N, CA, C and O atoms as a GROMACS GRO file, in nm:
protein
  376
    1MET      N    1   3.779   7.896  -1.350
    1MET     CA    2   3.892   7.818  -1.394
    1MET      C    3   3.865   7.775  -1.539
    1MET      O    4   3.755   7.730  -1.571
    2GLY      N    5   3.964   7.791  -1.625
    2GLY     CA    6   3.950   7.754  -1.764
    2GLY      C    7   3.968   7.604  -1.786
    2GLY      O    8   4.006   7.531  -1.695
    3ASP      N    9   3.938   7.561  -1.907
    3ASP     CA   10   3.948   7.419  -1.941
    3ASP      C   11   4.089   7.365  -1.918
    3ASP      O   12   4.106   7.260  -1.857
    4TYR      N   13   4.190   7.437  -1.967
    4TYR     CA   14   4.328   7.389  -1.954
    4TYR      C   15   4.366   7.371  -1.807
    4TYR      O   16   4.426   7.270  -1.770
    5GLU      N   17   4.331   7.469  -1.724
    5GLU     CA   18   4.366   7.461  -1.582
    5GLU      C   19   4.291   7.347  -1.514
    5GLU      O   20   4.348   7.277  -1.430
    6ALA      N   21   4.164   7.328  -1.547
    6ALA     CA   22   4.086   7.220  -1.486
    6ALA      C   23   4.143   7.084  -1.523
    6ALA      O   24   4.151   6.994  -1.439
    7ILE      N   25   4.182   7.068  -1.649
    7ILE     CA   26   4.239   6.940  -1.693
    7ILE      C   27   4.375   6.917  -1.628
    7ILE      O   28   4.405   6.806  -1.584
    8THR      N   29   4.456   7.022  -1.622
    8THR     CA   30   4.587   7.010  -1.557
    8THR      C   31   4.571   6.972  -1.410
    8THR      O   32   4.646   6.890  -1.359
    9GLN      N   33   4.474   7.031  -1.342
    9GLN     CA   34   4.446   6.997  -1.203
    9GLN      C   35   4.405   6.849  -1.191
    9GLN      O   36   4.448   6.780  -1.098
   10CYS      N   37   4.325   6.801  -1.283
   10CYS     CA   38   4.285   6.660  -1.284
   10CYS      C   39   4.405   6.570  -1.305
   10CYS      O   40   4.417   6.467  -1.239
   11LEU      N   41   4.494   6.606  -1.396
   11LEU     CA   42   4.614   6.526  -1.421
   11LEU      C   43   4.702   6.520  -1.296
   11LEU      O   44   4.763   6.417  -1.267
   12ARG      N   45   4.709   6.630  -1.223
   12ARG     CA   46   4.787   6.630  -1.098
   12ARG      C   47   4.724   6.537  -0.994
   12ARG      O   48   4.795   6.472  -0.917
   13LYS      N   49   4.591   6.532  -0.991
   13LYS     CA   50   4.523   6.439  -0.901
   13LYS      C   51   4.552   6.294  -0.940
   13LYS      O   52   4.571   6.208  -0.854
   14ILE      N   53   4.557   6.269  -1.071
   14ILE     CA   54   4.590   6.134  -1.117
   14ILE      C   55   4.730   6.097  -1.070
   14ILE      O   56   4.753   5.987  -1.021
   15GLN      N   57   4.825   6.190  -1.086
   15GLN     CA   58   4.963   6.164  -1.044
   15GLN      C   59   4.968   6.134  -0.894
   15GLN      O   60   5.034   6.040  -0.852
   16LYS      N   61   4.898   6.213  -0.814
   16LYS     CA   62   4.898   6.190  -0.668
   16LYS      C   63   4.839   6.054  -0.633
   16LYS      O   64   4.888   5.986  -0.543
   17GLY      N   65   4.735   6.014  -0.705
   17GLY     CA   66   4.675   5.883  -0.681
   17GLY      C   67   4.773   5.771  -0.707
   17GLY      O   68   4.778   5.673  -0.633
   18TYR      N   69   4.852   5.785  -0.813
   18TYR     CA   70   4.952   5.683  -0.845
   18TYR      C   71   5.069   5.685  -0.746
   18TYR      O   72   5.136   5.584  -0.727
   19GLU      N   73   5.092   5.798  -0.685
   19GLU     CA   74   5.197   5.804  -0.582
   19GLU      C   75   5.149   5.738  -0.453
   19GLU      O   76   5.226   5.665  -0.390
   20LYS      N   77   5.025   5.763  -0.414
   20LYS     CA   78   4.972   5.707  -0.288
   20LYS      C   79   4.930   5.561  -0.303
   20LYS      O   80   4.955   5.480  -0.214
   21ARG      N   81   4.866   5.528  -0.413
   21ARG     CA   82   4.818   5.392  -0.440
   21ARG      C   83   4.733   5.336  -0.326
   21ARG      O   84   4.751   5.222  -0.284
   22ASP      N   85   4.642   5.416  -0.276
   22ASP     CA   86   4.556   5.376  -0.165
   22ASP      C   87   4.431   5.307  -0.219
   22ASP      O   88   4.332   5.373  -0.250
   23THR      N   89   4.437   5.176  -0.231
   23THR     CA   90   4.325   5.102  -0.288
   23THR      C   91   4.198   5.112  -0.204
   23THR      O   92   4.088   5.095  -0.256
   24GLU      N   93   4.213   5.141  -0.077
   24GLU     CA   94   4.096   5.157   0.010
   24GLU      C   95   4.021   5.287  -0.022
   24GLU      O   96   3.902   5.298   0.009
   25ALA      N   97   4.088   5.382  -0.082
   25ALA     CA   98   4.027   5.512  -0.111
   25ALA      C   99   3.989   5.527  -0.259
   25ALA      O  100   3.962   5.638  -0.304
   26ILE      N  101   3.986   5.417  -0.334
   26ILE     CA  102   3.965   5.424  -0.478
   26ILE      C  103   3.830   5.486  -0.515
   26ILE      O  104   3.822   5.564  -0.610
   27ASP      N  105   3.725   5.455  -0.443
   27ASP     CA  106   3.593   5.508  -0.478
   27ASP      C  107   3.589   5.660  -0.463
   27ASP      O  108   3.540   5.730  -0.551
   28GLN      N  109   3.640   5.712  -0.352
   28GLN     CA  110   3.644   5.857  -0.332
   28GLN      C  111   3.735   5.923  -0.434
   28GLN      O  112   3.704   6.030  -0.486
   29TYR      N  113   3.848   5.860  -0.462
   29TYR     CA  114   3.944   5.912  -0.560
   29TYR      C  115   3.878   5.928  -0.696
   29TYR      O  116   3.891   6.033  -0.759
   30LEU      N  117   3.808   5.824  -0.742
   30LEU     CA  118   3.743   5.831  -0.873
   30LEU      C  119   3.627   5.929  -0.873
   30LEU      O  120   3.601   5.994  -0.974
   31GLU      N  121   3.558   5.939  -0.761
   31GLU     CA  122   3.449   6.037  -0.751
   31GLU      C  123   3.503   6.178  -0.765
   31GLU      O  124   3.438   6.264  -0.825
   32ASP      N  125   3.621   6.204  -0.710
   32ASP     CA  126   3.684   6.335  -0.722
   32ASP      C  127   3.732   6.363  -0.865
   32ASP      O  128   3.735   6.478  -0.908
   33LEU      N  129   3.770   6.258  -0.938
   33LEU     CA  130   3.821   6.274  -1.074
   33LEU      C  131   3.713   6.280  -1.180
   33LEU      O  132   3.719   6.364  -1.270
   34PHE      N  133   3.614   6.193  -1.171
   34PHE     CA  134   3.516   6.177  -1.277
   34PHE      C  135   3.374   6.202  -1.227
   34PHE      O  136   3.331   6.142  -1.128
   35SER      N  137   3.305   6.288  -1.294
   35SER     CA  138   3.166   6.313  -1.262
   35SER      C  139   3.082   6.193  -1.304
   35SER      O  140   3.104   6.137  -1.411
   36THR      N  141   2.988   6.154  -1.221
   36THR     CA  142   2.899   6.045  -1.259
   36THR      C  143   2.794   6.094  -1.358
   36THR      O  144   2.724   6.013  -1.420
   37GLU      N  145   2.782   6.225  -1.375
   37GLU     CA  146   2.686   6.283  -1.468
   37GLU      C  147   2.739   6.289  -1.611
   37GLU      O  148   2.662   6.307  -1.705
   38VAL      N  149   2.869   6.274  -1.626
   38VAL     CA  150   2.932   6.283  -1.758
   38VAL      C  151   2.998   6.149  -1.789
   38VAL      O  152   3.065   6.091  -1.704
   39LYS      N  153   2.978   6.100  -1.909
   39LYS     CA  154   3.038   5.973  -1.949
   39LYS      C  155   3.187   5.995  -1.978
   39LYS      O  156   3.224   6.074  -2.064
   40ALA      N  157   3.269   5.922  -1.906
   40ALA     CA  158   3.414   5.931  -1.924
   40ALA      C  159   3.464   5.810  -1.999
   40ALA      O  160   3.409   5.700  -1.987
   41THR      N  161   3.568   5.830  -2.078
   41THR     CA  162   3.639   5.722  -2.146
   41THR      C  163   3.785   5.733  -2.107
   41THR      O  164   3.844   5.841  -2.113
   42VAL      N  165   3.843   5.622  -2.066
   42VAL     CA  166   3.984   5.620  -2.031
   42VAL      C  167   4.054   5.521  -2.125
   42VAL      O  168   4.012   5.406  -2.139
   43ILE      N  169   4.160   5.569  -2.187
   43ILE     CA  170   4.241   5.485  -2.276
   43ILE      C  171   4.375   5.465  -2.209
   43ILE      O  172   4.448   5.561  -2.183
   44GLY      N  173   4.408   5.340  -2.180
   44GLY     CA  174   4.535   5.308  -2.117
   44GLY      C  175   4.643   5.283  -2.221
   44GLY      O  176   4.635   5.333  -2.333
   45THR      N  177   4.742   5.208  -2.183
   45THR     CA  178   4.857   5.186  -2.270
   45THR      C  179   4.854   5.051  -2.340
   45THR      O  180   4.933   5.028  -2.432
   46SER      N  181   4.766   4.961  -2.299
   46SER     CA  182   4.756   4.829  -2.361
   46SER      C  183   4.630   4.819  -2.445
   46SER      O  184   4.538   4.899  -2.428
   47ASP      N  185   4.626   4.723  -2.534
   47ASP     CA  186   4.510   4.711  -2.623
   47ASP      C  187   4.381   4.674  -2.551
   47ASP      O  188   4.273   4.691  -2.608
   48ASN      N  189   4.388   4.625  -2.429
   48ASN     CA  190   4.267   4.592  -2.353
   48ASN      C  191   4.232   4.700  -2.250
   48ASN      O  192   4.150   4.677  -2.161
   49GLU      N  193   4.293   4.816  -2.263
   49GLU     CA  194   4.270   4.924  -2.166
   49GLU      C  195   4.192   5.041  -2.228
   49GLU      O  196   4.236   5.155  -2.227
   50LEU      N  197   4.076   5.008  -2.279
   50LEU     CA  198   3.981   5.107  -2.328
   50LEU      C  199   3.856   5.092  -2.243
   50LEU      O  200   3.782   4.995  -2.258
   51LYS      N  201   3.834   5.188  -2.154
   51LYS     CA  202   3.727   5.174  -2.055
   51LYS      C  203   3.623   5.284  -2.074
   51LYS      O  204   3.657   5.402  -2.086
   52PHE      N  205   3.496   5.243  -2.077
   52PHE     CA  206   3.386   5.334  -2.104
   52PHE      C  207   3.292   5.355  -1.986
   52PHE      O  208   3.200   5.436  -1.993
   53ASP      N  209   3.314   5.283  -1.877
   53ASP     CA  210   3.221   5.296  -1.764
   53ASP      C  211   3.299   5.304  -1.633
   53ASP      O  212   3.419   5.276  -1.628
   54GLN      N  213   3.229   5.344  -1.529
   54GLN     CA  214   3.292   5.366  -1.398
   54GLN      C  215   3.360   5.240  -1.346
   54GLN      O  216   3.470   5.248  -1.291
   55GLU      N  217   3.297   5.125  -1.362
   55GLU     CA  218   3.354   5.001  -1.308
   55GLU      C  219   3.482   4.963  -1.383
   55GLU      O  220   3.580   4.920  -1.321
   56GLY      N  221   3.482   4.979  -1.515
   56GLY     CA  222   3.601   4.949  -1.594
   56GLY      C  223   3.716   5.042  -1.561
   56GLY      O  224   3.831   5.000  -1.553
   57ILE      N  225   3.682   5.171  -1.542
   57ILE     CA  226   3.784   5.270  -1.505
   57ILE      C  227   3.842   5.237  -1.368
   57ILE      O  228   3.963   5.246  -1.348
   58LYS      N  229   3.757   5.199  -1.276
   58LYS     CA  230   3.802   5.162  -1.142
   58LYS      C  231   3.897   5.043  -1.148
   58LYS      O  232   4.003   5.044  -1.086
   59ASP      N  233   3.859   4.940  -1.223
   59ASP     CA  234   3.944   4.822  -1.237
   59ASP      C  235   4.079   4.857  -1.297
   59ASP      O  236   4.182   4.804  -1.255
   60LEU      N  237   4.080   4.946  -1.396
   60LEU     CA  238   4.205   4.988  -1.459
   60LEU      C  239   4.299   5.053  -1.358
   60LEU      O  240   4.417   5.019  -1.351
   61PHE      N  241   4.246   5.147  -1.281
   61PHE     CA  242   4.328   5.214  -1.180
   61PHE      C  243   4.377   5.116  -1.075
   61PHE      O  244   4.495   5.119  -1.037
   62LEU      N  245   4.289   5.028  -1.027
   62LEU     CA  246   4.329   4.932  -0.924
   62LEU      C  247   4.440   4.840  -0.974
   62LEU      O  248   4.536   4.813  -0.902
   63MET      N  249   4.427   4.791  -1.095
   63MET     CA  250   4.531   4.702  -1.150
   63MET      C  251   4.664   4.776  -1.163
   63MET      O  252   4.769   4.722  -1.131
   64ASP      N  253   4.658   4.901  -1.209
   64ASP     CA  254   4.781   4.980  -1.218
   64ASP      C  255   4.844   4.999  -1.082
   64ASP      O  256   4.964   4.980  -1.065
   65TRP      N  257   4.764   5.036  -0.984
   65TRP     CA  258   4.817   5.063  -0.850
   65TRP      C  259   4.878   4.938  -0.788
   65TRP      O  260   4.977   4.946  -0.717
   66LYS      N  261   4.820   4.824  -0.815
   66LYS     CA  262   4.869   4.699  -0.755
   66LYS      C  263   4.991   4.643  -0.826
   66LYS      O  264   5.079   4.585  -0.762
   67TYR      N  265   4.998   4.659  -0.959
   67TYR     CA  266   5.097   4.584  -1.035
   67TYR      C  267   5.197   4.666  -1.115
   67TYR      O  268   5.295   4.611  -1.165
   68TRP      N  269   5.175   4.795  -1.129
   68TRP     CA  270   5.269   4.878  -1.205
   68TRP      C  271   5.380   4.928  -1.116
   68TRP      O  272   5.370   4.928  -0.993
   69GLY      N  273   5.487   4.972  -1.180
   69GLY     CA  274   5.592   5.045  -1.109
   69GLY      C  275   5.549   5.190  -1.091
   69GLY      O  276   5.432   5.222  -1.108
   70ASP      N  277   5.642   5.274  -1.058
   70ASP     CA  278   5.612   5.415  -1.036
   70ASP      C  279   5.574   5.483  -1.167
   70ASP      O  280   5.643   5.469  -1.268
   71LEU      N  281   5.465   5.557  -1.166
   71LEU     CA  282   5.422   5.634  -1.281
   71LEU      C  283   5.458   5.780  -1.259
   71LEU      O  284   5.427   5.838  -1.154
   72ARG      N  285   5.524   5.838  -1.354
   72ARG     CA  286   5.558   5.980  -1.350
   72ARG      C  287   5.506   6.044  -1.477
   72ARG      O  288   5.556   6.016  -1.586
   73LEU      N  289   5.407   6.131  -1.462
   73LEU     CA  290   5.351   6.204  -1.575
   73LEU      C  291   5.422   6.339  -1.588
   73LEU      O  292   5.438   6.410  -1.489
   74ASP      N  293   5.463   6.373  -1.709
   74ASP     CA  294   5.526   6.503  -1.733
   74ASP      C  295   5.416   6.600  -1.777
   74ASP      O  296   5.402   6.631  -1.895
   75ILE      N  297   5.340   6.645  -1.680
   75ILE     CA  298   5.221   6.725  -1.705
   75ILE      C  299   5.256   6.857  -1.774
   75ILE      O  300   5.180   6.905  -1.858
   76ASP      N  301   5.369   6.914  -1.740
   76ASP     CA  302   5.407   7.042  -1.799
   76ASP      C  303   5.435   7.032  -1.948
   76ASP      O  304   5.431   7.133  -2.019
   77LYS      N  305   5.464   6.912  -1.997
   77LYS     CA  306   5.489   6.893  -2.141
   77LYS      C  307   5.367   6.833  -2.212
   77LYS      O  308   5.376   6.792  -2.327
   78GLY      N  309   5.255   6.830  -2.143
   78GLY     CA  310   5.134   6.771  -2.200
   78GLY      C  311   5.075   6.857  -2.311
   78GLY      O  312   5.091   6.979  -2.314
   79LEU      N  313   5.006   6.791  -2.400
   79LEU     CA  314   4.933   6.856  -2.508
   79LEU      C  315   4.785   6.836  -2.479
   79LEU      O  316   4.737   6.722  -2.476
   80ILE      N  317   4.714   6.944  -2.457
   80ILE     CA  318   4.573   6.938  -2.423
   80ILE      C  319   4.494   7.013  -2.529
   80ILE      O  320   4.524   7.129  -2.560
   81ARG      N  321   4.393   6.948  -2.584
   81ARG     CA  322   4.306   7.009  -2.682
   81ARG      C  323   4.162   6.991  -2.636
   81ARG      O  324   4.122   6.881  -2.597
   82VAL      N  325   4.085   7.098  -2.639
   82VAL     CA  326   3.945   7.094  -2.596
   82VAL      C  327   3.858   7.138  -2.714
   82VAL      O  328   3.883   7.240  -2.778
   83HIS      N  329   3.755   7.060  -2.738
   83HIS     CA  330   3.656   7.095  -2.840
   83HIS      C  331   3.519   7.066  -2.782
   83HIS      O  332   3.482   6.949  -2.766
   84GLY      N  333   3.445   7.169  -2.752
   84GLY     CA  334   3.314   7.149  -2.691
   84GLY      C  335   3.329   7.086  -2.554
   84GLY      O  336   3.401   7.137  -2.468
   85ASP      N  337   3.261   6.973  -2.535
   85ASP     CA  338   3.267   6.904  -2.405
   85ASP      C  339   3.362   6.785  -2.408
   85ASP      O  340   3.353   6.696  -2.323
   86THR      N  341   3.454   6.783  -2.505
   86THR     CA  342   3.551   6.675  -2.517
   86THR      C  343   3.692   6.730  -2.510
   86THR      O  344   3.723   6.833  -2.569
   87ALA      N  345   3.777   6.661  -2.437
   87ALA     CA  346   3.918   6.700  -2.427
   87ALA      C  347   4.005   6.582  -2.466
   87ALA      O  348   3.975   6.468  -2.432
   88TRP      N  349   4.114   6.611  -2.536
   88TRP     CA  350   4.215   6.511  -2.568
   88TRP      C  351   4.342   6.552  -2.496
   88TRP      O  352   4.384   6.667  -2.500
   89VAL      N  353   4.402   6.456  -2.430
   89VAL     CA  354   4.524   6.484  -2.354
   89VAL      C  355   4.631   6.385  -2.397
   89VAL      O  356   4.608   6.264  -2.400
   90HIS      N  357   4.746   6.437  -2.432
   90HIS     CA  358   4.860   6.353  -2.466
   90HIS      C  359   4.978   6.407  -2.385
   90HIS      O  360   5.010   6.525  -2.392
   91LEU      N  361   5.041   6.321  -2.308
   91LEU     CA  362   5.155   6.368  -2.231
   91LEU      C  363   5.256   6.257  -2.213
   91LEU      O  364   5.220   6.139  -2.205
   92PRO      N  365   5.383   6.296  -2.206
   92PRO     CA  366   5.485   6.195  -2.182
   92PRO      C  367   5.481   6.146  -2.039
   92PRO      O  368   5.444   6.220  -1.947
   93GLY      N  369   5.518   6.023  -2.021
   93GLY     CA  370   5.525   5.967  -1.888
   93GLY      C  371   5.623   5.851  -1.885
   93GLY      O  372   5.656   5.793  -1.988
   94THR      N  373   5.668   5.818  -1.766
   94THR     CA  374   5.756   5.704  -1.749
   94THR      C  375   5.704   5.620  -1.634
   94THR      O  376   5.763   5.518  -1.600
   0.00000   0.00000   0.00000
């Protein structure tokens, strides 16, 4: 599987998580999304949503699931750029 396909698959998992919003399954969900061997950074939509560690990322997802409305990511219109072991993803969503 190429980089673009792997990232697109991950984005689809994110969308499914926001549809289900199963807070009891958050640990398994994040384990499926993010490798503990690789440092992930998640940038949200607010100025306080820059997360560099697993606990911060977990809190961000949980807060979204509990307090946000429906999230719809337009994955097919996403812009994905990969350079080495870093990927940048920009996509429209509502």
